[in-house]
C-alpha positions in Angstrom: 101.8 28.4 62.9 104.3 27.4 60.0 105.9 24.0 59.9 109.6 24.4 60.1 111.2 22.6 57.3 114.1 20.1 57.7 116.5 22.5 56.3 115.7 25.4 58.7 115.7 22.6 61.3 119.2 21.8 60.7 120.2 25.7 60.1 118.3 26.6 63.6 120.1 23.3 65.5 123.5 24.5 64.0 122.7 28.0 65.2 121.8 27.0 68.6 124.3 24.6 68.9 127.4 26.7 68.4 126.7 30.1 67.0 124.8 31.5 69.8 127.1 30.6 72.4 130.3 31.6 70.5 128.2 34.8 69.2 127.2 35.7 72.9 130.9 35.3 74.2 132.3 37.6 71.6 129.3 40.2 71.9 130.4 40.7 75.4 133.8 41.3 74.5 132.9 43.6 71.8 130.6 45.7 74.0 133.4 46.2 76.5 135.3 48.4 73.9 135.2 47.6 70.2 132.8 50.6 69.7 129.4 51.0 67.5 129.0 48.6 64.9 128.8 49.1 61.5 125.3 50.0 59.9 125.3 46.6 58.3 125.6 44.8 61.8 123.8 47.6 63.9 120.4 45.6 64.3 118.4 48.7 64.9 115.8 48.0 62.3 112.3 49.1 63.5 108.9 47.3 62.4 107.0 49.3 59.8 103.5 50.3 60.9 100.6 49.1 59.2 99.1 51.7 56.4 95.5 50.3 57.0 92.9 50.2 59.9 92.9 46.0 60.3 89.1 46.5 61.5 88.1 47.8 58.3 89.2 44.7 55.9 86.9 42.6 54.3 87.0 38.9 55.2 90.2 39.1 57.2 89.5 39.9 61.3 91.2 42.4 63.0 92.3 39.6 65.3 93.9 37.6 62.5 96.0 40.8 61.0 97.1 41.9 64.5 98.3 38.7 65.5 100.1 38.2 62.2 101.8 41.5 62.3 102.5 41.5 66.2 103.9 37.9 66.2 105.1 36.6 62.8 106.3 40.2 61.4 107.7 41.8 64.2 109.1 38.4 65.3 110.9 38.6 62.3 112.0 42.3 62.7 113.6 41.1 66.0 115.3 38.1 65.1 116.8 39.9 62.2 117.9 42.6 64.7 119.7 39.8 66.9 121.3 37.9 64.2 122.8 41.4 62.8 124.4 42.1 66.4 125.6 38.7 66.6 127.2 38.9 63.2 129.0 42.0 64.9 130.5 40.1 67.2 131.4 37.2 65.5 133.5 39.6 63.3 135.0 40.7 66.3 136.5 37.3 66.8 139.0 36.4 64.7 139.0 32.7 65.9 134.8 32.3 65.1 134.5 29.1 63.2 133.5 29.4 59.8 130.5 26.5 60.3 128.9 28.5 63.1 129.5 31.9 60.8 127.4 29.9 58.1 124.7 29.2 60.7 124.2 32.9 61.5 124.4 33.9 57.7 121.4 31.4 57.0 119.4 32.8 59.5 120.2 36.5 58.3 119.0 35.3 54.9 115.8 33.8 56.2 114.8 36.6 58.5 115.6 39.2 56.0 113.4 37.3 53.5 110.6 37.2 56.3 110.7 40.8 57.1 110.6 42.0 53.6 107.9 39.8 52.2 105.8 40.8 55.1 106.1 44.2 54.3 105.0 44.1 51.1 102.4 41.8 52.0 101.0 44.1 54.5 101.5 47.3 52.5 99.5 46.0 49.6 96.3 45.6 51.9 93.5 48.1 52.5 92.1 48.5 49.0 89.1 47.4 47.3 90.3 45.0 45.2 89.5 46.6 42.0 92.6 46.2 39.6 93.5 49.0 37.4 96.7 51.2 36.0 99.4 50.0 33.9 99.8 46.8 35.8 96.3 45.8 34.8 97.5 46.2 31.2 100.6 44.7 31.4 99.1 41.4 33.0 96.1 41.3 30.5 99.0 41.3 27.5 101.5 39.3 29.0 99.4 36.4 30.2 96.6 36.5 27.4 93.8 38.3 29.8 93.8 39.6 33.3 91.6 36.9 34.3 94.1 34.1 33.1 96.9 36.0 35.3 94.5 35.8 38.4 93.5 32.3 37.6 97.5 31.3 37.6 97.9 33.3 40.6 95.2 31.5 42.6 96.3 28.1 41.5 100.1 28.8 42.7 98.9 30.2 45.9 96.8 27.0 46.5 99.7 24.8 45.4 101.1 26.0 48.5 98.0 25.5 50.9 98.6 22.7 53.9 102.2 23.5 53.8 104.3 26.8 53.7 105.6 29.5 51.6 104.7 32.7 49.3 102.9 33.4 46.0 104.7 36.3 44.5 103.6 38.2 41.2 107.3 39.5 40.4 108.5 41.7 37.4 111.7 40.1 36.4 114.1 43.2 35.6 116.6 40.8 33.9 114.1 39.4 31.4 111.5 42.6 31.5 108.6 39.8 32.3 105.8 39.0 34.5 105.8 35.8 36.6 103.8 34.2 39.5 106.5 32.6 41.5 106.2 30.0 44.1 108.5 30.3 46.9 108.6 27.7 49.5 110.1 29.7 52.2 111.4 33.3 53.0 114.9 32.4 51.0 113.3 31.3 47.7 112.9 34.0 45.1 113.6 34.8 41.4 117.0 36.5 41.1 116.4 40.0 40.0 112.7 39.9 40.7 110.9 42.7 42.0 107.8 41.8 44.1 104.9 43.5 43.1 102.2 41.1 45.4 103.6 39.0 48.2 100.9 36.5 49.3 101.6 34.8 52.6 100.7 31.2 52.4 102.0 30.0 55.8 99.1 28.9 57.9 99.5 31.8 60.5 98.4 34.1 57.7 95.0 32.4 57.8 94.5 29.5 60.0 92.8 32.0 62.9 90.0 33.0 60.3 89.8 30.0 58.1 90.9 27.1 59.3 92.3 24.7 56.6 89.8 26.5 54.1 92.9 28.3 52.4 91.0 29.0 49.2 88.5 31.2 51.3 91.7 33.1 52.7 92.7 33.8 49.5 89.5 35.1 48.2 89.7 37.9 51.0 93.3 38.7 50.1 92.2 39.6 46.5 89.3 41.5 48.1 91.3 43.7 50.0 94.7 44.5 47.4 95.4 47.9 46.8 95.8 47.8 43.4 97.3 51.6 43.1 100.1 50.3 45.7 100.8 47.3 43.0 101.0 49.5 40.2 103.4 52.0 41.7 105.5 49.1 42.6 105.3 47.9 38.9 106.3 51.4 37.6 109.3 51.9 39.9 110.6 48.1 39.0 110.5 49.4 35.4 112.4 52.5 36.0 
């Protein structure tokens, strides 16, 4: 399981102490006659199914992938849906306090990041790990060699080992450049960056199979990457 940061703990405590109770009261009033919420606050996001058979990955067990998808990813989907409905209730209450709304908005950002990054993570698995396409050529040119890019990507990932966060290969649309970004949580990303590869380095993503041996998990992730998916993301980001 991941370790909650002090910032997350403060935000969650604020939300629990004030926002949940107040939003719950406002939600009851909204449910009595304010009609359906706007799409932005509908809270009806459904989990995205795995596009591969988790029993057929190399070095990542079906038990690990299923637990990760069922508990961590779907937990964030459910959490985001709950936050959206509470935001709708808060908007229906003109006296809802700003400090409580700040807690809801912080949690909305946190849950949204978790959902999106987990979908990028799972959708890029199921391949044979063999790089190719325009993304291969781009990484080879931008980093001096593809091997140099992979070395830096792995080093970035391992800098998060034993803690929490994401290692993200991103195409920055503003600078038209490729970078491996270090993200300490679900809300930590480069402005105008399009994720191409999202590697989950929270312990829940590997501890069941590898314990503290995070480097072996990174090896397994790279072996299962579907570079056709990564290449399609790259071309879409450029477009």
